[in-house]
N, C-alpha and C positions, 0 to 999 in steps of 0.2 A: 543206904542202898547198896545192893550187892552187884558184883560184876555180872554182865550178861554171859551166859554159857557160850563158849566159843563156837559150838556147832550151830546154835541158833543165830548168833551174830553173823557167822559166815553165810548162812542161808539168806538172811535179810540183805546183807551186803551185796551178794551176787545179783539179787533182783534189782536193788536200787542203783548200783553202779553201772548196770547195763543200759540205763536211760541216758539220753543225750545231755551232756554237761552237768550231770548230777555229781555232787561231791559230798564227802563224808566229813563230819566234825564231831569232836567230843562235845557232849551236851553237859548240862549241870549234873545230870546222871544219865548214864548210858551213852548211846551214840545216835546222832541224827544225820539225815541225808537231806540236802538242800538243792534247790535250783534257783539261781539268781537271787539268793538271799532268803528264799522262802522254804521253810521246813515242810517236806511232804511225807516224811516217815521218821519215827523216833522209836528206838528199841531200848528197853530198860528192864531191869530186874529189881523187884521190891523184896527186901529181906523180911523175915518173920517178925522182927521187932518194930517194923514201920507201921504207922497208922494210915497208910496210903489207901486212897479210894480204889486203886487197882486191885489190891489184895482183897479188899472188902467186896468189890464187884464180882470177883471170881469165887469167893467163898472158900478160899484155901487157907490152910494153917501155916504152911511153909513159904518158901520163896515163890514168887510169881513173875514170869517173864512175859512181856507184852510188847506189841508194836502198835503205835498209834498212827493214824492217817486221816485224811480228809475223804469224805464220801460224797459222790454226786447226789443231788437232791432226790432224783428218782429212785435211788437205792437206799436212802437213809432209813425210811420207815421199815422196810423189809429187814435190814440188818438189826435195827433196834428190837424188833419183835422176835428175831431168831433166838436171842438169848445166848447162853454159853456156847461157844467161846467168845462171842462178840459182846461188847458193852458200850454204852454211851458214856462219854467222859464227864459230861456236865459243863464243859466249857466249849465255847465255839459252837455255832449252830450245826456244824456238820462234821465234828470230830468224833471218831470212834476208835476203839481199840480191839485187839484180838489177843486172847491168851494163847501163848505158844507152848507147845509140848509135843509129845509123841503122836498125838491125835491130829496135829496140824495138817490141813490140806494146803500144801505149798503152791499148787496151781492157783487156788483161790486167793491166797495171800499175794501172789504175784500180780493177779488181776487187780486186786484192791490197791496195792501200792502203785501200780501203773496208773490207775484211775486218779489216785491222789496227786501224783506227779502232773498228770494232764490238766487237773483243775488249777494248778498253781504255776505251771510253766508258760512261757510265751508261746503264742500260736506257731511260730516258726520252728520251735523245738518239738512241740506236740506233733507237728506234721511228720517228724522224723521217727516217731515211735512206731515200732512194729507190733501189731496186734494180731492175735490168731484170727484166722478167718472162721466165720460161723460154719458149723457142720450142717449139712443137709440131712434131715431125718427121713 
């Protein structure tokens, strides 16, 4: 496994550490963010020589950097059907990943990681999460 590019790591880190009581840890590969011992986000880069499902899912020849997260049930099917840059990991009933790169919609990633946090955090911490108010059209 390769190191996560610093710019991508910093973007994911800033989203995750803004959440109440979230903390960062080195993972077996890459970096993960947890709340009360539960991982809500994990960023990693797979090198070209790896036979990882991440690289296969993205259909890339070189390195692939992704962040994995938990998805609320009501959004799972939509993300699975969206395709690239999203993919189902094949483990856990609601775990997905998103391929990161210059095309990344960081507002969307922020919402996804916040949702993942809210699925795993205690209710008293979820109540402290600031979410954008819906826009009236």
